[in-house]
C-alpha positions, 0 to 999 in steps of 0.5 A: 761623334759617338764611335758606338755608331760603328755598331750599325756598320759592323753588324755587331748590334746586340739587343738592348732589351724590350721596349713597348711601342709608343713609349713617347706618346704624350711625353712632356706634354707636347700634345695638348692635354696629352699628359695626365697630371699624374704623369706631369708630377712624375716628370717633375712638372707639377705646378700649383697647389690644387688637388687637380694639377693643371696640364701644361705645355712648354712656355711659349717661345719668342722665336719659332712658328708656334703661337699660344692664344688664350682667346680671340673674342671680338678684338678691337681694331687696334688689337686686330691689327696687332694680331695680324702683325704677330701672325705675319711674324710667326709665318715668316719664322715658319717660312709660310707655316704657323701653328696656333694653340687656342685656349693656352696661356703664354706660360703653357697653361691649358685653360681651354675655352667654352664652345661659344668662345672657341667658335668666336676665336676661330672666326677671328683667326680666320679673318687674320689669316685672310688678311695675310693671304693664308688659310687655316686648318684645325689639326685637333681639339682637346677637352681640358678637365681643369677647375670648371664645370663647363666643358672647355676645349683647346684647339690646335690650328695650322695656318699656311700662307697661300704661295706667291711667286713660287716661294712654296715651302720645299722639304727634301726627304731621302728614301732609304731601305733594303732592296725589295722593302717597298720604297719605290712602290710607296712613293708611287702610291703617294705621288700618283694617288693610286694604290698598288696592285701587289705586283709593283704597278705603282712604281713603274712611273718612277723608274728611269732605266729599262733594266730597273723596270725589268728587275724591279730594283732602283739603281739611280737617283730619282725625284718625286714630288708630293704637294699640299695646298694651303688647306692641307689637302694632298696635291699629286698626279691623281687628277692628271696634273702636270708637275707645273700644276702641282707646283702652282697649286701647292703651298708646301712641297715634299721632294722625295729622293728615291735612293737605291737599296741594293748593296752594289749601288751603295756609292749612289745611295751615299752620294744622294745623302751627302750631295742633295742635302736632304732635310729628313730621311725616311727608312722603309722596312719590310714588315715580313723580312724585318731588319735585313740586308742594307737596312742597318747600314742605311740607318748608320749612314743617316745617323753618321751624317746627322740626317733626322730620320723616321721609319715606315714599316711597309707590307703589313698586308702580307703579315699577321699582326704578331709579325708586324709587332715583332718587326716593330720591337726589333726596330725599337731595340736597335733604336734604344741601344747606346749606339743610336740612343733614339726614342721610338714613337709608334704612330697609330692615329691622326693625333699621334701623327700631329704630335710626331711631326712637331716633336720630331722637328724639335728633338733629334732623338725622337723617331716616329714609326709608321706601319702601313700598306701600299696595297690596302692603303692601311695607315697611309693617311697617317703618313700624309698627315705627318708630312703635311705638318712636318716643319722645316729645320731652318728658320727665316733668319738662318735662311736670310743669312744664307741668302746674303752670302755669295752665290754657290751652286753644287753640280750634282747632275749633268744632262744634254737637252735637245734645243736647250743645250747643257743642263746641270742639276744641283742645290744652291748652297748659298746666295741667290741665283738669277736667270741671265747671271754670269758665274764661274764653274770649276775646278777643272782637272788642272784646277781652273774655273771657267766663265758661263751664263745661266740661261734659264732655271727650272725648279720642280720641273717648272720655270723659275726666275730666281733661285734662293739658298737651300733650293734645288733646281736645274740650270740651263747653260746653253752652248757650254761644252758638257765635256768640261763639266763633271759631278762635284764641281761648283758654280760660284759668283765671280767675286768669290775666291774659291778654295780648292785643294788636293791635300786636306786634313780631317778629324775622323772616327773609324767606324769599321775596319777588318784589320788596321787602317794605315798610311797608304790606304786608299778610300773613296771620300764623300764630302758634299757633292765631291766623290773621289778616291784619296790616299792616306798620307799621314795619321797624326800621332799614330801609326795605325787605327782600329775600329772605333778609334779617332785621329786626324788624318791627312788625305790626298786626292789622286786624280784632281783638286776639289772645292772643299770647306773647313768643317764640311762633313766627310764620309769615306769607305772602301769595301767593308771599311767605313769612317766619318769625320769633318774637314779640319784643314786645307792645303789650298791651291790659290786662285787669282783673277776671280778664280779664272786662273790659278797659281800652283806655287808652294802652298803653306800648311801647318801640321 
């Protein structure tokens, strides 16, 4: 972990010089035809000895959901069946999505096809998609000027499977940004399908408490959904749909986790980032105020937790063009400095949005930047194009491996629902959870695990019989006593022998501290859905730590034991003090008989 991330927390960032927007556009040939032969030569990718050097994409990968096809003109029946099998594989790799580049050789050479050949190839592709229950959407076309007198094109096509058995692709996006930057308003516009009136009307449906409506400020974590059907069309509440209808009509679902922007709700924001396991983060910056308040801190949190983030500059309708450009340049300076080391990509067109979505998922250094207005709707469609194409970070193989493990569900929220009973919300970390399944939950304050039964499951506000690893849901537990539950618990399979501890070690980097960090210091520790105060018992090899220094530290929870895993990411804070790291060792409290009883005998731990 680079200790220079501390600059984002300590407020001592220095501008690293200018930087024009869109510095990355067409970089590396990731967009079809997006890089001239001159640029290719400069990047050391010039190939062939001809005067007109051919444009290239990176060679086709065997894994992943991107497939290159030179042409698909009138294939034989045997060839067609082979192509369909290949499409099934690519869709499986992309968890229901695949991208086909037509007119491209396997080595990445952009050859292109004539108008007639392209029409025939797209017809074949449509037949293949129908065979596997998918739809196709043309993302973009490019003319290729390479050794031909006849105009030749390549076409990029999105293939998306029509969902079956509620297994739509679900991506979670955490929404960060300073107070009054327009986060909730933007989500209201995206999910409700109506523009804001300039006075915050769009955000009213998102607020959960009266004081949020009165102040206009989010203080709790709320969830909003935006769907895309198999043809890439937006599915939201604009047609008076219910959440169930949105889920039924969508092949892809974006779940926005709306987090608080005000500094006094920082612990809630951190809990949302660590506990809800977002795939991506969206940092919203107001064009008229720029990088203010908690913006820098939220950016640092996303980087510390290694959550890929993109940036939305809102309220461009309130500012002059020069003010917007100044805010963009301010962001670019911070992104390019050594503490961040990001490559900004300013999105100005549909083509940029497609390129940004593909490169963003492939490279952790790329940061797309959108400039839009929730009132006028300017550039709002570019963000929708980006979200529609944005691929998942995990492939099908990793997903299958997680599903083979024993069941583990993180408890993030606890409710009491009339006529239903106790309900818990959270994320299934591993395994499969079925309706009617028997699990154990804990640890309690005295370190025990209690038996319970999952009565029913709801995912995205609609009933679901089976929950798979990586999915978020709410589980109804029937008459189970709510007072026995708390945030930070886990529900696990009875066969699992969960490791709980009060004492653990972590390798940390102290991001910011006003003086020195010593033994006896108390901090609030965040590890996944666990949030508890811990005391520093020992700093190995040192008496004290200063900002930017690394060490292995022994912590002790002051209230009750927690379920932790070695290697889990850790974040701690106390006032202005902040640090990050990962768990390296646990002083385990052993559990017996399927985790239902415990032995508090002396545990062994090597220091």
